[in-house]
C-alpha positions, 0 to 999 in steps of 0.5 A: 409457266411458273411453279405456282401456276403448275401446282395450282393447276395440279391441285385443281386437277387432283380435286377433279379426279378425287371427286370422280373417284379416280386415282391414277388413269383408270385406277379407282379409289378404294371406298372409305378411309382405305382409299385415302390411306392407299393414296398417302401410302403411294405418295410416301413410296414415291417420295422414298424412291426419290421420284416425288415432284411438287406437281405430284404432291399437289395433285395427290393432295387434291385427289384426297381433298376432292374425294373427301368433299365428294364423300362426306358421309364416309368421314 
């Protein structure tokens, strides 16, 4: 599987999770802007620890996009 396919799939999976309000596993997204901030904070921590992969980056961006699309009233 090419990197382009992996990141596209990760992004799409992220969007689906975000629309459902799911961050990681059973961990839900906090309501409103706080949830988006928490996702970005977590992503930053993973990057600082040197554990950030392209797949994780695309999945987390997808989660944010999906969450915002599903909750336009918040934003």
